[in-house]
N, CA, C and O atoms as a MOPAC input file, in Angstrom:
PM7 MOZYME 1SCF
protein

 N    -13.73700 1    74.44500 1    21.15900 1
 C    -13.11100 1    74.03200 1    19.92300 1
 C    -11.60800 1    74.29000 1    20.02300 1
 O    -11.16500 1    75.36300 1    20.43300 1
 N    -10.85900 1    73.29800 1    19.64600 1
 C     -9.40900 1    73.38300 1    19.76600 1
 C     -8.80200 1    73.94600 1    18.48500 1
 O     -9.16500 1    73.54300 1    17.38000 1
 N     -7.88800 1    74.86800 1    18.64800 1
 C     -7.23200 1    75.46600 1    17.47500 1
 C     -6.05200 1    74.60000 1    17.05600 1
 O     -5.25000 1    74.15700 1    17.87800 1
 N     -5.97600 1    74.37600 1    15.75600 1
 C     -4.85300 1    73.61700 1    15.20900 1
 C     -3.84000 1    74.62900 1    14.68800 1
 O     -4.18700 1    75.50200 1    13.89200 1
 N     -2.62100 1    74.52000 1    15.12100 1
 C     -1.61100 1    75.47100 1    14.64100 1
 C     -1.46500 1    75.41600 1    13.11800 1
 O     -1.62900 1    74.37100 1    12.49000 1
 N     -1.15700 1    76.56700 1    12.56100 1
 C     -1.04400 1    76.68600 1    11.10800 1
 C      0.02700 1    75.74600 1    10.55700 1
 O     -0.14800 1    75.15800 1     9.49000 1
 N      1.11000 1    75.60900 1    11.26800 1
 C      2.20500 1    74.76500 1    10.81100 1
 C      1.74900 1    73.30600 1    10.69600 1
 O      2.16100 1    72.60100 1     9.77500 1
 N      0.91100 1    72.85800 1    11.61600 1
 C      0.40400 1    71.49200 1    11.57700 1
 C     -0.49900 1    71.29500 1    10.36500 1
 O     -0.45100 1    70.24800 1     9.71900 1
 N     -1.32300 1    72.29700 1    10.05300 1
 C     -2.19000 1    72.21400 1     8.88200 1
 C     -1.36700 1    72.09000 1     7.60800 1
 O     -1.67800 1    71.28700 1     6.72800 1
 N     -0.31400 1    72.89500 1     7.52200 1
 C      0.53900 1    72.87400 1     6.33500 1
 C      1.24900 1    71.53500 1     6.19300 1
 O      1.37100 1    71.00600 1     5.08800 1
 N      1.71400 1    70.98900 1     7.30600 1
 C      2.36800 1    69.68100 1     7.26700 1
 C      1.38700 1    68.61100 1     6.81800 1
 O      1.72700 1    67.71500 1     6.04600 1
 N      0.16500 1    68.72300 1     7.31600 1
 C     -0.86000 1    67.75300 1     6.94500 1
 C     -1.15500 1    67.82600 1     5.44800 1
 O     -1.28100 1    66.79200 1     4.79300 1
 N     -1.26500 1    69.04200 1     4.90100 1
 C     -1.50900 1    69.20800 1     3.46700 1
 C     -0.33900 1    68.65800 1     2.66200 1
 O     -0.52500 1    67.96400 1     1.66300 1
 N      0.84800 1    68.97400 1     3.10700 1
 C      2.04600 1    68.50500 1     2.42200 1
 C      2.11600 1    66.97800 1     2.45500 1
 O      2.48500 1    66.34700 1     1.46400 1
 N      1.77100 1    66.40600 1     3.56300 1
 C      1.79200 1    64.95000 1     3.69900 1
 C      0.77900 1    64.30700 1     2.75500 1
 O      1.06800 1    63.27300 1     2.15200 1
 N     -0.38900 1    64.89900 1     2.62100 1
 C     -1.40300 1    64.37300 1     1.70100 1
 C     -0.90700 1    64.42800 1     0.26000 1
 O     -1.09400 1    63.48500 1    -0.50800 1
 N     -0.28200 1    65.52900 1    -0.09300 1
 C      0.25000 1    65.68400 1    -1.45400 1
 C      1.34500 1    64.65100 1    -1.71400 1
 O      1.38400 1    64.03200 1    -2.77700 1
 N      2.22000 1    64.47400 1    -0.74900 1
 C      3.30000 1    63.49800 1    -0.91000 1
 C      2.75200 1    62.07900 1    -1.01800 1
 O      3.25200 1    61.28300 1    -1.81300 1
 N      1.75200 1    61.76100 1    -0.24200 1
 C      1.14900 1    60.42600 1    -0.31300 1
 C      0.52900 1    60.17700 1    -1.68300 1
 O      0.69500 1    59.10200 1    -2.25900 1
 N     -0.17600 1    61.15900 1    -2.19600 1
 C     -0.78800 1    61.01600 1    -3.51600 1
 C      0.28200 1    60.88100 1    -4.59600 1
 O      0.15500 1    60.06300 1    -5.50800 1
 N      1.32000 1    61.67600 1    -4.48800 1
 C      2.41900 1    61.60100 1    -5.45500 1
 C      3.07000 1    60.22300 1    -5.42200 1
 O      3.35800 1    59.64700 1    -6.47100 1
 N      3.30000 1    59.70000 1    -4.23700 1
 C      3.92900 1    58.38200 1    -4.11000 1
 C      3.06900 1    57.29000 1    -4.72800 1
 O      3.59500 1    56.32200 1    -5.27800 1
 N      1.77600 1    57.43400 1    -4.64400 1
 C      0.89000 1    56.44900 1    -5.26400 1
 C      0.97200 1    56.50400 1    -6.78700 1
 O      0.95800 1    55.46700 1    -7.45100 1
 N      1.05800 1    57.69900 1    -7.33400 1
 C      1.03500 1    57.87500 1    -8.78500 1
 C      2.41400 1    57.80000 1    -9.42800 1
 O      2.52500 1    57.64200 1   -10.64400 1
 N      3.43400 1    57.91000 1    -8.64500 1
 C      4.79600 1    57.98100 1    -9.17700 1
 C      5.15600 1    56.74300 1    -9.99400 1
 O      5.82000 1    56.86200 1   -11.02300 1
 N      4.74100 1    55.58200 1    -9.56500 1
 C      5.10400 1    54.34000 1   -10.24300 1
 C      4.10600 1    53.93600 1   -11.31700 1
 O      4.22200 1    52.85900 1   -11.90300 1
 N      3.15300 1    54.77100 1   -11.57000 1
 C      2.13400 1    54.46900 1   -12.56900 1
 C      2.49600 1    55.17400 1   -13.87600 1
 O      1.92000 1    56.20800 1   -14.21300 1
 N      3.44700 1    54.61000 1   -14.60000 1
 C      3.94300 1    55.23700 1   -15.82300 1
 C      3.69900 1    54.30300 1   -16.99600 1
 O      4.06000 1    53.12700 1   -16.95100 1
 N      3.08600 1    54.83000 1   -18.04000 1
 C      2.83100 1    54.05300 1   -19.24300 1
 C      3.66700 1    54.65800 1   -20.36700 1
 O      3.37100 1    55.76500 1   -20.81800 1
 N      4.70000 1    53.96100 1   -20.82800 1
 C      5.60400 1    54.54800 1   -21.81900 1
 C      5.04800 1    54.62900 1   -23.23300 1
 O      5.67400 1    55.23400 1   -24.10400 1
 N      3.90000 1    54.04000 1   -23.47700 1
 C      3.33200 1    54.10500 1   -24.82500 1
 C      2.90400 1    55.52600 1   -25.14600 1
 O      2.44700 1    56.27600 1   -24.28400 1
 N      3.06700 1    55.86700 1   -26.40800 1
 C      2.68100 1    57.20100 1   -26.84200 1
 C      1.15900 1    57.32800 1   -26.75500 1
 O      0.43000 1    56.44700 1   -27.21200 1
 N      0.69400 1    58.40900 1   -26.17700 1
 C     -0.74400 1    58.58500 1   -26.04200 1
 C     -1.34700 1    58.94900 1   -27.39400 1
 O     -0.72200 1    59.66100 1   -28.18000 1
 N     -2.54300 1    58.47300 1   -27.66700 1
 C     -3.17100 1    58.79800 1   -28.95000 1
 C     -3.62000 1    60.25200 1   -28.96900 1
 O     -4.20600 1    60.74900 1   -28.00800 1
 N     -3.34100 1    60.90900 1   -30.05700 1
 C     -3.75400 1    62.29300 1   -30.18600 1
 C     -5.09000 1    62.29400 1   -30.92100 1
 O     -5.13500 1    62.39900 1   -32.14700 1
 N     -6.16100 1    62.17700 1   -30.17000 1
 C     -7.48500 1    62.01800 1   -30.75700 1
 C     -7.89800 1    63.22400 1   -31.57600 1
 O     -8.50700 1    63.07400 1   -32.63500 1
 N     -7.57700 1    64.40700 1   -31.10700 1
 C     -7.95600 1    65.60700 1   -31.84200 1
 C     -7.32500 1    65.61100 1   -33.22700 1
 O     -8.01000 1    65.85400 1   -34.22000 1
 N     -6.03100 1    65.34400 1   -33.30100 1
 C     -5.33800 1    65.36600 1   -34.59200 1
 C     -5.83200 1    64.25400 1   -35.50900 1
 O     -5.94300 1    64.45200 1   -36.71900 1
 N     -6.12700 1    63.10100 1   -34.95100 1
 C     -6.64700 1    62.00700 1   -35.77800 1
 C     -8.00000 1    62.37300 1   -36.37400 1
 O     -8.24300 1    62.13100 1   -37.55700 1
 N     -8.86600 1    62.94300 1   -35.58000 1
 C    -10.18300 1    63.34600 1   -36.08100 1
 C    -10.06100 1    64.47200 1   -37.09600 1
 O    -10.77400 1    64.48900 1   -38.10000 1
 N     -9.17000 1    65.40100 1   -36.84000 1
 C     -8.94900 1    66.49600 1   -37.77900 1
 C     -8.42900 1    65.96700 1   -39.11300 1
 O     -8.86200 1    66.41900 1   -40.17300 1
 N     -7.52400 1    65.03200 1   -39.06400 1
 C     -6.97400 1    64.43800 1   -40.28400 1
 C     -8.08700 1    63.78900 1   -41.10900 1
 O     -8.12400 1    63.94700 1   -42.32900 1
 N     -8.98300 1    63.07000 1   -40.45900 1
 C    -10.09600 1    62.42500 1   -41.16300 1
 C    -11.01600 1    63.47700 1   -41.77300 1
 O    -11.43300 1    63.33800 1   -42.92300 1
 N    -11.33900 1    64.52700 1   -41.01900 1
 C    -12.21400 1    65.58000 1   -41.54900 1
 C    -11.58200 1    66.28300 1   -42.74000 1
 O    -12.25400 1    66.55000 1   -43.73700 1
 N    -10.29600 1    66.58200 1   -42.63800 1
 C     -9.61400 1    67.26600 1   -43.74000 1
 C     -9.53300 1    66.37400 1   -44.97500 1
 O     -9.67100 1    66.85700 1   -46.09900 1
 N     -9.31500 1    65.10700 1   -44.77900 1
 C     -9.27100 1    64.17600 1   -45.90400 1
 C    -10.62500 1    64.13700 1   -46.61000 1
 O    -10.68600 1    64.16800 1   -47.83900 1
 N    -11.70200 1    64.07100 1   -45.84000 1
 C    -13.05200 1    64.09000 1   -46.42300 1
 C    -13.29800 1    65.40800 1   -47.15000 1
 O    -13.84700 1    65.42200 1   -48.25200 1
 N    -12.90000 1    66.48700 1   -46.54800 1
 C    -13.09400 1    67.80600 1   -47.14400 1
 C    -12.36800 1    67.90700 1   -48.48000 1
 O    -12.95600 1    68.34400 1   -49.46900 1
 N    -11.11600 1    67.51500 1   -48.52200 1
 C    -10.34800 1    67.61100 1   -49.76600 1
 C    -10.84600 1    66.62600 1   -50.82000 1
 O    -10.78800 1    66.92300 1   -52.01300 1
 N    -11.32300 1    65.48300 1   -50.40800 1
 C    -11.91300 1    64.54600 1   -51.37500 1
 C    -13.15700 1    65.15600 1   -52.00900 1
 O    -13.34100 1    65.07700 1   -53.22300 1
 N    -14.00300 1    65.75700 1   -51.19500 1
 C    -15.20800 1    66.40900 1   -51.72200 1
 C    -14.84500 1    67.59400 1   -52.61200 1
 O    -15.47100 1    67.80800 1   -53.65100 1
 N    -13.86700 1    68.34100 1   -52.22000 1
 C    -13.41400 1    69.47900 1   -53.01200 1
 C    -12.88100 1    69.01200 1   -54.36700 1
 O    -13.16100 1    69.62100 1   -55.39900 1
 N    -12.12900 1    67.94900 1   -54.34800 1
 C    -11.58500 1    67.38900 1   -55.57600 1
 C    -12.70800 1    66.87400 1   -56.48300 1
 O    -12.66000 1    67.06700 1   -57.69800 1
 N    -13.70500 1    66.22900 1   -55.90400 1
 C    -14.85200 1    65.73400 1   -56.68500 1
 C    -15.59500 1    66.89100 1   -57.33400 1
 O    -15.94500 1    66.83100 1   -58.51200 1
 N    -15.83100 1    67.93200 1   -56.56900 1
 C    -16.56600 1    69.07000 1   -57.12500 1
 C    -15.75200 1    69.75300 1   -58.22200 1
 O    -16.31500 1    70.18500 1   -59.22700 1
 N    -14.45800 1    69.85300 1   -58.04500 1
 C    -13.59500 1    70.45700 1   -59.06200 1
 C    -13.59400 1    69.59300 1   -60.33000 1
 O    -13.65100 1    70.11100 1   -61.44500 1
 N    -13.53000 1    68.28400 1   -60.14400 1
 C    -13.53300 1    67.36900 1   -61.28900 1
 C    -14.84100 1    67.45200 1   -62.05400 1
 O    -14.85000 1    67.42200 1   -63.28500 1
 N    -15.93700 1    67.55500 1   -61.33500 1
 C    -17.23800 1    67.63600 1   -62.00500 1
 C    -17.38900 1    68.95100 1   -62.76900 1
 O    -18.04000 1    68.98000 1   -63.81300 1
 N    -16.81000 1    70.01700 1   -62.27800 1
 C    -16.86200 1    71.31500 1   -62.96400 1
 C    -16.01700 1    71.27000 1   -64.24000 1
 O    -16.40400 1    71.82600 1   -65.26800 1
 N    -14.88400 1    70.61600 1   -64.16700 1
 C    -13.96400 1    70.57200 1   -65.30000 1
 C    -14.44600 1    69.64800 1   -66.41900 1
 O    -13.94400 1    69.74900 1   -67.53900 1
 N    -15.38000 1    68.77100 1   -66.16400 1
 C    -15.88400 1    67.85100 1   -67.20200 1
 C    -16.78800 1    68.51400 1   -68.17400 1
 O    -17.28400 1    67.86800 1   -69.09600 1

């Protein structure tokens, strides 16, 4: 079994990283990404406050 020098292994790893980076570098989408968590939270909170308001209104009648 032939030993590969450590420096060659590191160069190979670095080359793989650079190749992957070069592939992804030009893949840029300038649109704002949707914040799904905040959108879902907003809907849940709106439902919660609507229900809270209904229950408060029914108590006050």
